[in-house]
VMD Tcl script that draws the C-alpha trace (Angstrom):
set ca {
  {0.00 0.00 0.00}
  {1.17 3.50 -0.81}
  {0.24 5.52 2.25}
  {1.14 9.06 3.27}
  {-0.19 11.40 5.91}
  {-1.05 15.06 6.22}
  {-0.89 17.07 9.40}
  {-1.60 20.64 10.41}
  {-3.60 22.64 12.87}
  {-7.36 23.05 12.27}
  {-8.11 25.26 9.28}
  {-4.64 24.95 7.77}
  {-5.80 23.39 4.50}
  {-5.51 19.63 4.98}
  {-8.84 19.03 3.25}
  {-7.55 20.59 0.05}
  {-4.70 18.07 0.05}
  {-7.41 15.42 0.28}
  {-9.31 16.92 -2.66}
  {-6.21 16.84 -4.86}
  {-5.44 13.29 -3.76}
  {-8.97 12.23 -4.72}
  {-8.45 13.75 -8.18}
  {-5.57 11.28 -8.55}
  {-7.91 8.41 -7.62}
  {-6.51 8.27 -4.12}
  {-8.40 7.16 -1.04}
  {-8.78 9.41 2.00}
  {-8.92 8.11 5.55}
  {-9.63 10.93 7.98}
  {-8.55 10.43 11.57}
  {-10.92 13.23 12.52}
  {-13.83 11.33 10.94}
  {-12.88 8.27 12.98}
  {-12.97 10.37 16.16}
  {-16.29 11.98 15.11}
  {-17.79 8.52 14.47}
  {-16.71 7.38 17.93}
  {-18.04 10.60 19.49}
  {-21.42 9.97 17.88}
  {-21.48 6.44 19.36}
  {-20.63 7.86 22.79}
  {-23.05 10.77 22.54}
  {-20.37 13.35 23.27}
  {-18.56 16.05 21.33}
  {-15.56 15.06 19.25}
  {-13.09 17.22 21.18}
  {-13.91 15.37 24.40}
  {-13.79 12.02 22.61}
  {-10.35 12.76 21.09}
  {-8.96 13.27 24.57}
  {-10.86 10.49 26.34}
  {-9.96 7.88 23.70}
  {-6.27 8.55 24.29}
  {-6.74 8.49 28.07}
  {-8.66 5.20 27.93}
  {-6.66 3.31 25.29}
  {-3.32 5.14 24.99}
  {-1.67 7.47 22.53}
  {-1.92 5.00 19.63}
  {-5.68 4.38 19.63}
  {-6.80 6.69 16.82}
  {-3.88 5.54 14.68}
  {-4.71 1.89 15.42}
  {-8.32 2.40 14.35}
  {-7.10 4.21 11.23}
  {-4.65 1.43 10.34}
  {-7.41 -1.17 10.73}
  {-9.54 0.83 8.30}
  {-6.68 1.28 5.80}
  {-5.84 -2.43 5.77}
  {-9.42 -3.15 4.65}
  {-9.06 -0.87 1.61}
  {-8.53 -2.61 -1.71}
  {-6.39 0.10 -3.33}
  {-2.65 -0.07 -3.81}
  {-2.28 3.28 -5.55}
  {-2.50 6.14 -3.08}
  {-3.97 6.39 0.41}
  {-3.92 9.62 2.41}
  {-4.28 9.67 6.19}
  {-5.73 13.06 7.02}
  {-5.24 14.69 10.40}
  {-2.23 13.06 12.06}
  {-1.71 14.78 15.40}
  {0.97 13.01 17.40}
  {4.44 11.56 16.97}
  {3.04 8.33 18.43}
  {0.71 8.09 15.45}
  {3.53 8.77 12.98}
  {5.62 6.01 14.57}
  {2.82 3.50 14.21}
  {2.13 4.43 10.57}
  {5.83 4.10 9.74}
  {5.87 0.66 11.37}
  {2.87 -0.46 9.32}
  {3.45 1.14 5.91}
  {6.71 1.09 3.97}
  {7.95 4.52 2.81}
  {5.28 6.35 4.83}
  {5.72 10.13 4.43}
  {4.28 13.09 6.33}
  {3.24 16.35 4.71}
  {2.45 19.19 7.11}
  {0.50 22.30 6.26}
  {1.23 25.53 8.10}
  {-1.11 28.51 8.01}
  {-1.03 31.55 10.25}
  {-3.47 31.67 13.16}
  {-5.72 34.50 11.94}
  {-6.21 32.90 8.53}
  {-7.05 29.55 10.12}
  {-9.59 31.15 12.47}
  {-11.34 32.90 9.56}
  {-11.48 29.62 7.64}
  {-12.98 27.77 10.60}
  {-15.63 30.44 11.00}
  {-16.61 30.01 7.33}
  {-16.40 26.22 7.45}
  {-18.65 26.03 10.51}
  {-18.15 22.31 11.15}
  {-19.50 20.86 14.41}
  {-16.12 21.01 16.17}
  {-15.24 24.52 14.89}
  {-15.73 27.50 17.18}
  {-16.74 31.00 16.20}
  {-15.18 32.28 19.44}
  {-11.50 33.10 19.27}
  {-10.88 31.98 22.87}
  {-12.30 28.52 22.10}
  {-10.23 28.40 18.92}
  {-7.09 29.03 21.00}
  {-8.11 26.32 23.48}
  {-8.51 23.87 20.60}
  {-5.09 24.83 19.23}
  {-3.55 24.20 22.65}
  {-5.21 20.79 22.88}
  {-3.89 19.89 19.40}
  {-0.41 21.05 20.42}
  {-0.69 19.00 23.62}
  {-1.34 15.91 21.48}
  {2.08 16.59 19.90}
  {1.12 18.06 16.54}
  {3.97 20.59 16.78}
  {6.46 17.72 16.88}
  {4.78 16.06 13.92}
  {5.06 19.29 11.93}
  {8.69 19.75 12.97}
  {9.58 16.20 11.91}
  {7.63 16.21 8.63}
  {9.13 15.09 5.36}
  {7.72 18.27 3.79}
  {6.08 21.44 5.08}
  {3.93 23.61 2.85}
  {3.09 27.15 3.90}
  {-0.52 27.95 3.04}
  {-0.76 31.70 3.47}
  {-0.71 32.42 -0.27}
  {-3.33 32.21 -2.98}
  {-5.09 28.97 -3.81}
  {-3.31 28.47 -7.15}
  {0.14 28.63 -5.53}
  {-0.96 26.30 -2.75}
  {-2.38 23.82 -5.27}
  {0.88 23.89 -7.24}
  {2.91 23.07 -4.12}
  {0.63 20.18 -3.18}
  {0.77 18.71 -6.69}
  {4.56 18.92 -6.66}
  {4.61 17.00 -3.37}
  {2.18 14.38 -4.70}
  {4.27 13.93 -7.85}
  {7.37 13.44 -5.73}
  {5.72 10.97 -3.34}
  {4.12 8.93 -6.13}
  {7.45 8.72 -7.97}
  {8.98 7.06 -4.87}
  {6.48 4.23 -5.13}
  {6.75 3.55 -8.86}
}
mol new
graphics top color blue
foreach p $ca { graphics top sphere $p radius 0.5 }
foreach p [lrange $ca 0 end-1] q [lrange $ca 1 end] { graphics top cylinder $p $q radius 0.2 }
display resetview
């Protein structure tokens, strides 16, 4: 399986990486969706579930659930794991998938907050204080270390065309490693 991951703080532009991967007939497995599915089962919000899952089952749990899901996919071309948040998760993906690479997306805080306000997903806050609390929680999971140790970091403060170009260059490079 040809698997790579994308990481970045909420609102950084990870979903656009997913869109471009889908255009290349890739498969997307979102760690956030896995947490949201579990939150729905538990009847609690996804932010609480993300923390409680790790407290109950350890740092690897979301990655373990994601790996289980990936191994059921019948596609050897391109699989993107969206939303990697901790170095523990990266370690587990690297142990399970040969040549696993991490792409991180960095976007400044104000731009990310504006995007989250427009996106208005269940776990997005329109209050800046709550946005900062969410950022801190993400950083506490270890996302800063994941970004620092990434194979590639793309800055997404520019226009969409430039961002798309950078993502496609990364995808071309990653795919060429697996050919």
